[in-house]
mmCIF file of the N, C-alpha and C atoms, coordinates in Angstrom:
data_MODEL
# 
_entry.id   MODEL 
# 
loop_
_atom_site.group_PDB 
_atom_site.id 
_atom_site.type_symbol 
_atom_site.label_atom_id 
_atom_site.label_alt_id 
_atom_site.label_comp_id 
_atom_site.label_asym_id 
_atom_site.label_entity_id 
_atom_site.label_seq_id 
_atom_site.pdbx_PDB_ins_code 
_atom_site.Cartn_x 
_atom_site.Cartn_y 
_atom_site.Cartn_z 
_atom_site.occupancy 
_atom_site.B_iso_or_equiv 
_atom_site.pdbx_formal_charge 
_atom_site.auth_seq_id 
_atom_site.auth_comp_id 
_atom_site.auth_asym_id 
_atom_site.auth_atom_id 
_atom_site.pdbx_PDB_model_num 
ATOM 1   N N  . UNK A 1 1  ? 0.931  9.650   37.170  1.00 0.00 ? 1  UNK A N  1 
ATOM 2   C CA . UNK A 1 1  ? 1.519  10.579  36.257  1.00 0.00 ? 1  UNK A CA 1 
ATOM 3   C C  . UNK A 1 1  ? 1.653  9.986   34.860  1.00 0.00 ? 1  UNK A C  1 
ATOM 4   N N  . UNK A 1 2  ? 1.686  10.892  33.859  1.00 0.00 ? 2  UNK A N  1 
ATOM 5   C CA . UNK A 1 2  ? 1.812  10.424  32.527  1.00 0.00 ? 2  UNK A CA 1 
ATOM 6   C C  . UNK A 1 2  ? 3.261  9.783   32.304  1.00 0.00 ? 2  UNK A C  1 
ATOM 7   N N  . UNK A 1 3  ? 3.289  8.638   31.572  1.00 0.00 ? 3  UNK A N  1 
ATOM 8   C CA . UNK A 1 3  ? 4.572  8.072   31.242  1.00 0.00 ? 3  UNK A CA 1 
ATOM 9   C C  . UNK A 1 3  ? 5.248  8.903   30.184  1.00 0.00 ? 3  UNK A C  1 
ATOM 10  N N  . UNK A 1 4  ? 6.589  8.922   30.217  1.00 0.00 ? 4  UNK A N  1 
ATOM 11  C CA . UNK A 1 4  ? 7.336  9.752   29.243  1.00 0.00 ? 4  UNK A CA 1 
ATOM 12  C C  . UNK A 1 4  ? 7.318  9.098   27.899  1.00 0.00 ? 4  UNK A C  1 
ATOM 13  N N  . UNK A 1 5  ? 6.744  9.803   26.914  1.00 0.00 ? 5  UNK A N  1 
ATOM 14  C CA . UNK A 1 5  ? 6.706  9.146   25.509  1.00 0.00 ? 5  UNK A CA 1 
ATOM 15  C C  . UNK A 1 5  ? 8.082  8.788   24.978  1.00 0.00 ? 5  UNK A C  1 
ATOM 16  N N  . UNK A 1 6  ? 9.089  9.578   25.275  1.00 0.00 ? 6  UNK A N  1 
ATOM 17  C CA . UNK A 1 6  ? 10.426 9.224   24.792  1.00 0.00 ? 6  UNK A CA 1 
ATOM 18  C C  . UNK A 1 6  ? 10.833 7.948   25.469  1.00 0.00 ? 6  UNK A C  1 
ATOM 19  N N  . UNK A 1 7  ? 10.591 7.665   26.757  1.00 0.00 ? 7  UNK A N  1 
ATOM 20  C CA . UNK A 1 7  ? 10.907 6.395   27.355  1.00 0.00 ? 7  UNK A CA 1 
ATOM 21  C C  . UNK A 1 7  ? 10.257 5.250   26.677  1.00 0.00 ? 7  UNK A C  1 
ATOM 22  N N  . UNK A 1 8  ? 8.997  5.448   26.350  1.00 0.00 ? 8  UNK A N  1 
ATOM 23  C CA . UNK A 1 8  ? 8.219  4.335   25.709  1.00 0.00 ? 8  UNK A CA 1 
ATOM 24  C C  . UNK A 1 8  ? 8.782  4.041   24.358  1.00 0.00 ? 8  UNK A C  1 
ATOM 25  N N  . UNK A 1 9  ? 9.210  5.095   23.655  1.00 0.00 ? 9  UNK A N  1 
ATOM 26  C CA . UNK A 1 9  ? 9.769  4.862   22.272  1.00 0.00 ? 9  UNK A CA 1 
ATOM 27  C C  . UNK A 1 9  ? 11.099 4.135   22.403  1.00 0.00 ? 9  UNK A C  1 
ATOM 28  N N  . UNK A 1 10 ? 11.892 4.595   23.336  1.00 0.00 ? 10 UNK A N  1 
ATOM 29  C CA . UNK A 1 10 ? 13.233 3.938   23.592  1.00 0.00 ? 10 UNK A CA 1 
ATOM 30  C C  . UNK A 1 10 ? 13.033 2.443   23.903  1.00 0.00 ? 10 UNK A C  1 
ATOM 31  N N  . UNK A 1 11 ? 11.966 2.249   24.821  1.00 0.00 ? 11 UNK A N  1 
ATOM 32  C CA . UNK A 1 11 ? 11.730 0.870   25.159  1.00 0.00 ? 11 UNK A CA 1 
ATOM 33  C C  . UNK A 1 11 ? 11.263 -0.026  24.013  1.00 0.00 ? 11 UNK A C  1 
ATOM 34  N N  . UNK A 1 12 ? 10.416 0.608   23.099  1.00 0.00 ? 12 UNK A N  1 
ATOM 35  C CA . UNK A 1 12 ? 10.018 -0.130  21.987  1.00 0.00 ? 12 UNK A CA 1 
ATOM 36  C C  . UNK A 1 12 ? 11.211 -0.426  21.080  1.00 0.00 ? 12 UNK A C  1 
ATOM 37  N N  . UNK A 1 13 ? 11.991 0.495   20.757  1.00 0.00 ? 13 UNK A N  1 
ATOM 38  C CA . UNK A 1 13 ? 13.235 0.316   19.910  1.00 0.00 ? 13 UNK A CA 1 
ATOM 39  C C  . UNK A 1 13 ? 14.085 -0.772  20.526  1.00 0.00 ? 13 UNK A C  1 
ATOM 40  N N  . UNK A 1 14 ? 14.333 -0.752  21.811  1.00 0.00 ? 14 UNK A N  1 
ATOM 41  C CA . UNK A 1 14 ? 15.098 -1.812  22.506  1.00 0.00 ? 14 UNK A CA 1 
ATOM 42  C C  . UNK A 1 14 ? 14.564 -3.144  22.400  1.00 0.00 ? 14 UNK A C  1 
ATOM 43  N N  . UNK A 1 15 ? 13.174 -3.185  22.463  1.00 0.00 ? 15 UNK A N  1 
ATOM 44  C CA . UNK A 1 15 ? 12.615 -4.558  22.412  1.00 0.00 ? 15 UNK A CA 1 
ATOM 45  C C  . UNK A 1 15 ? 12.656 -5.039  20.967  1.00 0.00 ? 15 UNK A C  1 
ATOM 46  N N  . UNK A 1 16 ? 12.521 -4.105  20.013  1.00 0.00 ? 16 UNK A N  1 
ATOM 47  C CA . UNK A 1 16 ? 12.686 -4.470  18.564  1.00 0.00 ? 16 UNK A CA 1 
ATOM 48  C C  . UNK A 1 16 ? 14.049 -4.969  18.338  1.00 0.00 ? 16 UNK A C  1 
ATOM 49  N N  . UNK A 1 17 ? 15.090 -4.257  18.787  1.00 0.00 ? 17 UNK A N  1 
ATOM 50  C CA . UNK A 1 17 ? 16.500 -4.665  18.656  1.00 0.00 ? 17 UNK A CA 1 
ATOM 51  C C  . UNK A 1 17 ? 16.705 -6.097  19.253  1.00 0.00 ? 17 UNK A C  1 
ATOM 52  N N  . UNK A 1 18 ? 16.147 -6.312  20.410  1.00 0.00 ? 18 UNK A N  1 
ATOM 53  C CA . UNK A 1 18 ? 16.266 -7.566  21.098  1.00 0.00 ? 18 UNK A CA 1 
ATOM 54  C C  . UNK A 1 18 ? 15.606 -8.697  20.229  1.00 0.00 ? 18 UNK A C  1 
ATOM 55  N N  . UNK A 1 19 ? 14.382 -8.458  19.759  1.00 0.00 ? 19 UNK A N  1 
ATOM 56  C CA . UNK A 1 19 ? 13.765 -9.400  18.860  1.00 0.00 ? 19 UNK A CA 1 
ATOM 57  C C  . UNK A 1 19 ? 14.627 -9.639  17.618  1.00 0.00 ? 19 UNK A C  1 
ATOM 58  N N  . UNK A 1 20 ? 15.176 -8.628  17.090  1.00 0.00 ? 20 UNK A N  1 
ATOM 59  C CA . UNK A 1 20 ? 16.047 -8.841  15.880  1.00 0.00 ? 20 UNK A CA 1 
ATOM 60  C C  . UNK A 1 20 ? 17.249 -9.729  16.134  1.00 0.00 ? 20 UNK A C  1 
ATOM 61  N N  . UNK A 1 21 ? 17.835 -9.479  17.277  1.00 0.00 ? 21 UNK A N  1 
ATOM 62  C CA . UNK A 1 21 ? 19.047 -10.255 17.689  1.00 0.00 ? 21 UNK A CA 1 
ATOM 63  C C  . UNK A 1 21 ? 18.683 -11.710 17.846  1.00 0.00 ? 21 UNK A C  1 
ATOM 64  N N  . UNK A 1 22 ? 17.464 -11.995 18.457  1.00 0.00 ? 22 UNK A N  1 
ATOM 65  C CA . UNK A 1 22 ? 17.042 -13.361 18.694  1.00 0.00 ? 22 UNK A CA 1 
ATOM 66  C C  . UNK A 1 22 ? 16.722 -14.000 17.370  1.00 0.00 ? 22 UNK A C  1 
ATOM 67  N N  . UNK A 1 23 ? 15.915 -13.313 16.504  1.00 0.00 ? 23 UNK A N  1 
ATOM 68  C CA . UNK A 1 23 ? 15.352 -13.941 15.375  1.00 0.00 ? 23 UNK A CA 1 
ATOM 69  C C  . UNK A 1 23 ? 16.353 -14.075 14.153  1.00 0.00 ? 23 UNK A C  1 
ATOM 70  N N  . UNK A 1 24 ? 17.202 -13.119 13.956  1.00 0.00 ? 24 UNK A N  1 
ATOM 71  C CA . UNK A 1 24 ? 18.115 -13.193 12.842  1.00 0.00 ? 24 UNK A CA 1 
ATOM 72  C C  . UNK A 1 24 ? 19.438 -12.485 13.188  1.00 0.00 ? 24 UNK A C  1 
ATOM 73  N N  . UNK A 1 25 ? 20.369 -13.197 13.773  1.00 0.00 ? 25 UNK A N  1 
ATOM 74  C CA . UNK A 1 25 ? 21.675 -12.547 14.103  1.00 0.00 ? 25 UNK A CA 1 
ATOM 75  C C  . UNK A 1 25 ? 22.396 -12.138 12.889  1.00 0.00 ? 25 UNK A C  1 
ATOM 76  N N  . UNK A 1 26 ? 22.193 -12.717 11.684  1.00 0.00 ? 26 UNK A N  1 
ATOM 77  C CA . UNK A 1 26 ? 22.859 -12.274 10.510  1.00 0.00 ? 26 UNK A CA 1 
ATOM 78  C C  . UNK A 1 26 ? 22.508 -10.846 10.084  1.00 0.00 ? 26 UNK A C  1 
ATOM 79  N N  . UNK A 1 27 ? 21.344 -10.377 10.435  1.00 0.00 ? 27 UNK A N  1 
ATOM 80  C CA . UNK A 1 27 ? 20.899 -9.089  10.065  1.00 0.00 ? 27 UNK A CA 1 
ATOM 81  C C  . UNK A 1 27 ? 21.394 -8.048  11.002  1.00 0.00 ? 27 UNK A C  1 
ATOM 82  N N  . UNK A 1 28 ? 22.090 -8.391  12.168  1.00 0.00 ? 28 UNK A N  1 
ATOM 83  C CA . UNK A 1 28 ? 22.607 -7.403  13.080  1.00 0.00 ? 28 UNK A CA 1 
ATOM 84  C C  . UNK A 1 28 ? 23.591 -6.514  12.410  1.00 0.00 ? 28 UNK A C  1 
ATOM 85  N N  . UNK A 1 29 ? 23.662 -5.221  12.799  1.00 0.00 ? 29 UNK A N  1 
ATOM 86  C CA . UNK A 1 29 ? 24.686 -4.370  12.331  1.00 0.00 ? 29 UNK A CA 1 
ATOM 87  C C  . UNK A 1 29 ? 26.043 -4.866  12.773  1.00 0.00 ? 29 UNK A C  1 
ATOM 88  N N  . UNK A 1 30 ? 26.974 -5.112  11.905  1.00 0.00 ? 30 UNK A N  1 
ATOM 89  C CA . UNK A 1 30 ? 28.278 -5.669  12.300  1.00 0.00 ? 30 UNK A CA 1 
ATOM 90  C C  . UNK A 1 30 ? 29.042 -4.628  13.237  1.00 0.00 ? 30 UNK A C  1 
ATOM 91  N N  . UNK A 1 31 ? 29.735 -5.149  14.234  1.00 0.00 ? 31 UNK A N  1 
ATOM 92  C CA . UNK A 1 31 ? 30.446 -4.280  15.042  1.00 0.00 ? 31 UNK A CA 1 
ATOM 93  C C  . UNK A 1 31 ? 31.759 -3.976  14.253  1.00 0.00 ? 31 UNK A C  1 
ATOM 94  N N  . UNK A 1 32 ? 32.268 -2.683  14.513  1.00 0.00 ? 32 UNK A N  1 
ATOM 95  C CA . UNK A 1 32 ? 33.456 -2.286  13.862  1.00 0.00 ? 32 UNK A CA 1 
ATOM 96  C C  . UNK A 1 32 ? 34.618 -3.145  14.408  1.00 0.00 ? 32 UNK A C  1 
ATOM 97  N N  . UNK A 1 33 ? 35.431 -3.695  13.435  1.00 0.00 ? 33 UNK A N  1 
ATOM 98  C CA . UNK A 1 33 ? 36.629 -4.382  13.921  1.00 0.00 ? 33 UNK A CA 1 
ATOM 99  C C  . UNK A 1 33 ? 37.718 -3.366  14.309  1.00 0.00 ? 33 UNK A C  1 
ATOM 100 N N  . UNK A 1 34 ? 38.542 -3.727  15.190  1.00 0.00 ? 34 UNK A N  1 
ATOM 101 C CA . UNK A 1 34 ? 39.556 -2.817  15.611  1.00 0.00 ? 34 UNK A CA 1 
ATOM 102 C C  . UNK A 1 34 ? 40.458 -2.357  14.523  1.00 0.00 ? 34 UNK A C  1 
ATOM 103 N N  . UNK A 1 35 ? 40.653 -3.182  13.545  1.00 0.00 ? 35 UNK A N  1 
ATOM 104 C CA . UNK A 1 35 ? 41.597 -2.698  12.493  1.00 0.00 ? 35 UNK A CA 1 
ATOM 105 C C  . UNK A 1 35 ? 40.991 -1.553  11.698  1.00 0.00 ? 35 UNK A C  1 
ATOM 106 N N  . UNK A 1 36 ? 39.690 -1.325  11.719  1.00 0.00 ? 36 UNK A N  1 
ATOM 107 C CA . UNK A 1 36 ? 39.093 -0.161  11.094  1.00 0.00 ? 36 UNK A CA 1 
ATOM 108 C C  . UNK A 1 36 ? 39.504 1.092   11.789  1.00 0.00 ? 36 UNK A C  1 
ATOM 109 N N  . UNK A 1 37 ? 39.782 0.996   13.083  1.00 0.00 ? 37 UNK A N  1 
ATOM 110 C CA . UNK A 1 37 ? 40.149 2.162   13.823  1.00 0.00 ? 37 UNK A CA 1 
ATOM 111 C C  . UNK A 1 37 ? 41.661 2.393   13.898  1.00 0.00 ? 37 UNK A C  1 
ATOM 112 N N  . UNK A 1 38 ? 42.316 1.406   13.414  1.00 0.00 ? 38 UNK A N  1 
ATOM 113 C CA . UNK A 1 38 ? 43.833 1.559   13.442  1.00 0.00 ? 38 UNK A CA 1 
ATOM 114 C C  . UNK A 1 38 ? 44.343 2.540   12.420  1.00 0.00 ? 38 UNK A C  1 
ATOM 115 N N  . UNK A 1 39 ? 43.615 2.649   11.241  1.00 0.00 ? 39 UNK A N  1 
ATOM 116 C CA . UNK A 1 39 ? 44.052 3.511   10.184  1.00 0.00 ? 39 UNK A CA 1 
ATOM 117 C C  . UNK A 1 39 ? 42.874 4.149   9.496   1.00 0.00 ? 39 UNK A C  1 
ATOM 118 N N  . UNK A 1 40 ? 42.027 4.924   10.267  1.00 0.00 ? 40 UNK A N  1 
ATOM 119 C CA . UNK A 1 40 ? 40.898 5.635   9.578   1.00 0.00 ? 40 UNK A CA 1 
ATOM 120 C C  . UNK A 1 40 ? 41.345 6.578   8.534   1.00 0.00 ? 40 UNK A C  1 
ATOM 121 N N  . UNK A 1 41 ? 42.449 7.298   8.806   1.00 0.00 ? 41 UNK A N  1 
ATOM 122 C CA . UNK A 1 41 ? 42.905 8.284   7.824   1.00 0.00 ? 41 UNK A CA 1 
ATOM 123 C C  . UNK A 1 41 ? 43.228 7.637   6.472   1.00 0.00 ? 41 UNK A C  1 
ATOM 124 N N  . UNK A 1 42 ? 43.815 6.377   6.573   1.00 0.00 ? 42 UNK A N  1 
ATOM 125 C CA . UNK A 1 42 ? 44.281 5.626   5.386   1.00 0.00 ? 42 UNK A CA 1 
ATOM 126 C C  . UNK A 1 42 ? 42.948 5.292   4.560   1.00 0.00 ? 42 UNK A C  1 
ATOM 127 N N  . UNK A 1 43 ? 42.035 4.827   5.303   1.00 0.00 ? 43 UNK A N  1 
ATOM 128 C CA . UNK A 1 43 ? 40.761 4.464   4.547   1.00 0.00 ? 43 UNK A CA 1 
ATOM 129 C C  . UNK A 1 43 ? 40.017 5.691   3.870   1.00 0.00 ? 43 UNK A C  1 
ATOM 130 N N  . UNK A 1 44 ? 40.009 6.718   4.544   1.00 0.00 ? 44 UNK A N  1 
ATOM 131 C CA . UNK A 1 44 ? 39.398 7.979   4.039   1.00 0.00 ? 44 UNK A CA 1 
ATOM 132 C C  . UNK A 1 44 ? 40.236 8.422   2.840   1.00 0.00 ? 44 UNK A C  1 
ATOM 133 N N  . UNK A 1 45 ? 41.588 8.343   2.949   1.00 0.00 ? 45 UNK A N  1 
ATOM 134 C CA . UNK A 1 45 ? 42.401 8.809   1.855   1.00 0.00 ? 45 UNK A CA 1 
ATOM 135 C C  . UNK A 1 45 ? 42.215 7.939   0.629   1.00 0.00 ? 45 UNK A C  1 
ATOM 136 N N  . UNK A 1 46 ? 42.107 6.606   0.914   1.00 0.00 ? 46 UNK A N  1 
ATOM 137 C CA . UNK A 1 46 ? 41.820 5.639   -0.208  1.00 0.00 ? 46 UNK A CA 1 
ATOM 138 C C  . UNK A 1 46 ? 40.543 5.951   -0.915  1.00 0.00 ? 46 UNK A C  1 
ATOM 139 N N  . UNK A 1 47 ? 39.472 6.199   -0.078  1.00 0.00 ? 47 UNK A N  1 
ATOM 140 C CA . UNK A 1 47 ? 38.179 6.502   -0.654  1.00 0.00 ? 47 UNK A CA 1 
ATOM 141 C C  . UNK A 1 47 ? 38.160 7.805   -1.429  1.00 0.00 ? 47 UNK A C  1 
ATOM 142 N N  . UNK A 1 48 ? 38.882 8.841   -0.970  1.00 0.00 ? 48 UNK A N  1 
ATOM 143 C CA . UNK A 1 48 ? 39.020 10.009  -1.702  1.00 0.00 ? 48 UNK A CA 1 
ATOM 144 C C  . UNK A 1 48 ? 39.748 9.875   -3.000  1.00 0.00 ? 48 UNK A C  1 
ATOM 145 N N  . UNK A 1 49 ? 40.767 9.031   -2.993  1.00 0.00 ? 49 UNK A N  1 
ATOM 146 C CA . UNK A 1 49 ? 41.521 8.755   -4.216  1.00 0.00 ? 49 UNK A CA 1 
ATOM 147 C C  . UNK A 1 49 ? 40.669 8.016   -5.259  1.00 0.00 ? 49 UNK A C  1 
ATOM 148 N N  . UNK A 1 50 ? 39.846 7.141   -4.746  1.00 0.00 ? 50 UNK A N  1 
ATOM 149 C CA . UNK A 1 50 ? 38.940 6.422   -5.652  1.00 0.00 ? 50 UNK A CA 1 
ATOM 150 C C  . UNK A 1 50 ? 37.872 7.401   -6.245  1.00 0.00 ? 50 UNK A C  1 
ATOM 151 N N  . UNK A 1 51 ? 37.332 8.278   -5.468  1.00 0.00 ? 51 UNK A N  1 
ATOM 152 C CA . UNK A 1 51 ? 36.454 9.244   -5.983  1.00 0.00 ? 51 UNK A CA 1 
ATOM 153 C C  . UNK A 1 51 ? 37.066 10.191  -6.984  1.00 0.00 ? 51 UNK A C  1 
ATOM 154 N N  . UNK A 1 52 ? 38.281 10.672  -6.678  1.00 0.00 ? 52 UNK A N  1 
ATOM 155 C CA . UNK A 1 52 ? 38.966 11.530  -7.590  1.00 0.00 ? 52 UNK A CA 1 
ATOM 156 C C  . UNK A 1 52 ? 39.255 10.839  -8.889  1.00 0.00 ? 52 UNK A C  1 
ATOM 157 N N  . UNK A 1 53 ? 39.743 9.531   -8.789  1.00 0.00 ? 53 UNK A N  1 
ATOM 158 C CA . UNK A 1 53 ? 40.051 8.810   -9.989  1.00 0.00 ? 53 UNK A CA 1 
ATOM 159 C C  . UNK A 1 53 ? 38.762 8.665   -10.898 1.00 0.00 ? 53 UNK A C  1 
ATOM 160 N N  . UNK A 1 54 ? 37.709 8.363   -10.232 1.00 0.00 ? 54 UNK A N  1 
ATOM 161 C CA . UNK A 1 54 ? 36.452 8.218   -11.050 1.00 0.00 ? 54 UNK A CA 1 
ATOM 162 C C  . UNK A 1 54 ? 36.095 9.618   -11.701 1.00 0.00 ? 54 UNK A C  1 
ATOM 163 N N  . UNK A 1 55 ? 36.272 10.733  -10.918 1.00 0.00 ? 55 UNK A N  1 
ATOM 164 C CA . UNK A 1 55 ? 35.941 11.964  -11.438 1.00 0.00 ? 55 UNK A CA 1 
ATOM 165 C C  . UNK A 1 55 ? 36.882 12.311  -12.656 1.00 0.00 ? 55 UNK A C  1 
ATOM 166 N N  . UNK A 1 56 ? 38.187 12.170  -12.471 1.00 0.00 ? 56 UNK A N  1 
ATOM 167 C CA . UNK A 1 56 ? 39.036 12.493  -13.523 1.00 0.00 ? 56 UNK A CA 1 
ATOM 168 C C  . UNK A 1 56 ? 38.825 11.584  -14.704 1.00 0.00 ? 56 UNK A C  1 
ATOM 169 N N  . UNK A 1 57 ? 38.505 10.339  -14.505 1.00 0.00 ? 57 UNK A N  1 
ATOM 170 C CA . UNK A 1 57 ? 38.234 9.387   -15.533 1.00 0.00 ? 57 UNK A CA 1 
ATOM 171 C C  . UNK A 1 57 ? 37.038 9.867   -16.349 1.00 0.00 ? 57 UNK A C  1 
ATOM 172 N N  . UNK A 1 58 ? 35.955 10.230  -15.660 1.00 0.00 ? 58 UNK A N  1 
ATOM 173 C CA . UNK A 1 58 ? 34.756 10.642  -16.305 1.00 0.00 ? 58 UNK A CA 1 
ATOM 174 C C  . UNK A 1 58 ? 34.961 11.999  -17.001 1.00 0.00 ? 58 UNK A C  1 
ATOM 175 N N  . UNK A 1 59 ? 35.823 12.870  -16.461 1.00 0.00 ? 59 UNK A N  1 
ATOM 176 C CA . UNK A 1 59 ? 35.924 14.246  -16.912 1.00 0.00 ? 59 UNK A CA 1 
ATOM 177 C C  . UNK A 1 59 ? 36.496 14.339  -18.260 1.00 0.00 ? 59 UNK A C  1 
ATOM 178 N N  . UNK A 1 60 ? 37.214 13.301  -18.732 1.00 0.00 ? 60 UNK A N  1 
ATOM 179 C CA . UNK A 1 60 ? 37.839 13.324  -20.094 1.00 0.00 ? 60 UNK A CA 1 
ATOM 180 C C  . UNK A 1 60 ? 36.823 13.491  -21.169 1.00 0.00 ? 60 UNK A C  1 
ATOM 181 N N  . UNK A 1 61 ? 35.653 12.919  -20.908 1.00 0.00 ? 61 UNK A N  1 
ATOM 182 C CA . UNK A 1 61 ? 34.571 13.008  -21.960 1.00 0.00 ? 61 UNK A CA 1 
ATOM 183 C C  . UNK A 1 61 ? 33.884 14.443  -21.953 1.00 0.00 ? 61 UNK A C  1 
ATOM 184 N N  . UNK A 1 62 ? 33.862 15.125  -20.743 1.00 0.00 ? 62 UNK A N  1 
ATOM 185 C CA . UNK A 1 62 ? 33.126 16.323  -20.607 1.00 0.00 ? 62 UNK A CA 1 
ATOM 186 C C  . UNK A 1 62 ? 33.965 17.500  -20.926 1.00 0.00 ? 62 UNK A C  1 
ATOM 187 N N  . UNK A 1 63 ? 33.357 18.717  -21.010 1.00 0.00 ? 63 UNK A N  1 
ATOM 188 C CA . UNK A 1 63 ? 34.103 19.932  -21.322 1.00 0.00 ? 63 UNK A CA 1 
ATOM 189 C C  . UNK A 1 63 ? 34.746 20.512  -20.085 1.00 0.00 ? 63 UNK A C  1 
ATOM 190 N N  . UNK A 1 64 ? 34.399 19.936  -18.967 1.00 0.00 ? 64 UNK A N  1 
ATOM 191 C CA . UNK A 1 64 ? 34.933 20.435  -17.716 1.00 0.00 ? 64 UNK A CA 1 
ATOM 192 C C  . UNK A 1 64 ? 36.306 19.775  -17.367 1.00 0.00 ? 64 UNK A C  1 
ATOM 193 N N  . UNK A 1 65 ? 36.908 19.011  -18.229 1.00 0.00 ? 65 UNK A N  1 
ATOM 194 C CA . UNK A 1 65 ? 38.068 18.235  -17.882 1.00 0.00 ? 65 UNK A CA 1 
ATOM 195 C C  . UNK A 1 65 ? 39.147 19.109  -17.352 1.00 0.00 ? 65 UNK A C  1 
ATOM 196 N N  . UNK A 1 66 ? 39.296 20.342  -17.763 1.00 0.00 ? 66 UNK A N  1 
ATOM 197 C CA . UNK A 1 66 ? 40.403 21.179  -17.316 1.00 0.00 ? 66 UNK A CA 1 
ATOM 198 C C  . UNK A 1 66 ? 40.178 21.596  -15.825 1.00 0.00 ? 66 UNK A C  1 
ATOM 199 N N  . UNK A 1 67 ? 38.930 21.525  -15.351 1.00 0.00 ? 67 UNK A N  1 
ATOM 200 C CA . UNK A 1 67 ? 38.658 21.844  -13.955 1.00 0.00 ? 67 UNK A CA 1 
ATOM 201 C C  . UNK A 1 67 ? 39.117 20.755  -13.021 1.00 0.00 ? 67 UNK A C  1 
ATOM 202 N N  . UNK A 1 68 ? 39.104 19.530  -13.483 1.00 0.00 ? 68 UNK A N  1 
ATOM 203 C CA . UNK A 1 68 ? 39.355 18.448  -12.547 1.00 0.00 ? 68 UNK A CA 1 
ATOM 204 C C  . UNK A 1 68 ? 40.639 17.764  -12.859 1.00 0.00 ? 68 UNK A C  1 
ATOM 205 N N  . UNK A 1 69 ? 41.317 18.077  -13.995 1.00 0.00 ? 69 UNK A N  1 
ATOM 206 C CA . UNK A 1 69 ? 42.476 17.295  -14.369 1.00 0.00 ? 69 UNK A CA 1 
ATOM 207 C C  . UNK A 1 69 ? 43.595 17.457  -13.339 1.00 0.00 ? 69 UNK A C  1 
ATOM 208 N N  . UNK A 1 70 ? 44.326 16.290  -13.039 1.00 0.00 ? 70 UNK A N  1 
ATOM 209 C CA . UNK A 1 70 ? 45.382 16.370  -12.031 1.00 0.00 ? 70 UNK A CA 1 
ATOM 210 C C  . UNK A 1 70 ? 46.488 17.312  -12.319 1.00 0.00 ? 70 UNK A C  1 
ATOM 211 N N  . UNK A 1 71 ? 46.711 17.693  -13.592 1.00 0.00 ? 71 UNK A N  1 
ATOM 212 C CA . UNK A 1 71 ? 47.795 18.552  -13.978 1.00 0.00 ? 71 UNK A CA 1 
ATOM 213 C C  . UNK A 1 71 ? 47.538 20.005  -13.538 1.00 0.00 ? 71 UNK A C  1 
ATOM 214 N N  . UNK A 1 72 ? 46.304 20.314  -13.165 1.00 0.00 ? 72 UNK A N  1 
ATOM 215 C CA . UNK A 1 72 ? 45.962 21.585  -12.773 1.00 0.00 ? 72 UNK A CA 1 
ATOM 216 C C  . UNK A 1 72 ? 46.358 21.868  -11.342 1.00 0.00 ? 72 UNK A C  1 
ATOM 217 N N  . UNK A 1 73 ? 47.387 22.645  -11.147 1.00 0.00 ? 73 UNK A N  1 
ATOM 218 C CA . UNK A 1 73 ? 47.925 22.786  -9.726  1.00 0.00 ? 73 UNK A CA 1 
ATOM 219 C C  . UNK A 1 73 ? 47.030 23.643  -8.869  1.00 0.00 ? 73 UNK A C  1 
ATOM 220 N N  . UNK A 1 74 ? 46.163 24.428  -9.398  1.00 0.00 ? 74 UNK A N  1 
ATOM 221 C CA . UNK A 1 74 ? 45.315 25.273  -8.545  1.00 0.00 ? 74 UNK A CA 1 
ATOM 222 C C  . UNK A 1 74 ? 44.281 24.468  -7.899  1.00 0.00 ? 74 UNK A C  1 
ATOM 223 N N  . UNK A 1 75 ? 43.937 23.283  -8.452  1.00 0.00 ? 75 UNK A N  1 
ATOM 224 C CA . UNK A 1 75 ? 42.925 22.407  -7.811  1.00 0.00 ? 75 UNK A CA 1 
ATOM 225 C C  . UNK A 1 75 ? 43.565 21.569  -6.730  1.00 0.00 ? 75 UNK A C  1 
ATOM 226 N N  . UNK A 1 76 ? 44.662 20.950  -6.986  1.00 0.00 ? 76 UNK A N  1 
ATOM 227 C CA . UNK A 1 76 ? 45.372 20.117  -5.976  1.00 0.00 ? 76 UNK A CA 1 
ATOM 228 C C  . UNK A 1 76 ? 46.651 20.896  -5.522  1.00 0.00 ? 76 UNK A C  1 
ATOM 229 N N  . UNK A 1 77 ? 46.589 21.335  -4.272  1.00 0.00 ? 77 UNK A N  1 
ATOM 230 C CA . UNK A 1 77 ? 47.668 22.090  -3.723  1.00 0.00 ? 77 UNK A CA 1 
ATOM 231 C C  . UNK A 1 77 ? 48.841 21.057  -3.441  1.00 0.00 ? 77 UNK A C  1 
ATOM 232 N N  . UNK A 1 78 ? 50.043 21.381  -3.928  1.00 0.00 ? 78 UNK A N  1 
ATOM 233 C CA . UNK A 1 78 ? 51.207 20.480  -3.674  1.00 0.00 ? 78 UNK A CA 1 
ATOM 234 C C  . UNK A 1 78 ? 51.576 20.422  -2.252  1.00 0.00 ? 78 UNK A C  1 
ATOM 235 N N  . UNK A 1 79 ? 51.931 19.240  -1.776  1.00 0.00 ? 79 UNK A N  1 
ATOM 236 C CA . UNK A 1 79 ? 52.335 19.116  -0.428  1.00 0.00 ? 79 UNK A CA 1 
ATOM 237 C C  . UNK A 1 79 ? 53.764 19.641  -0.229  1.00 0.00 ? 79 UNK A C  1 
# 
């Protein structure tokens, strides 16, 4: 019978990953540390704050500043 092409692709990928592990462990994708899972919301919130900071910072030059300014309550709903 014909061999499953998906199986052969998976086997190829697996063998490549094995070769990568043997040849250069530094290039392996780092495993997530448990601390990353302790507070994922915190990290996401931090990232969002960074993005918003950058956007508000940049918006002062543009004519759209009123759309993104933190003083505009319609953009940021108060908790």
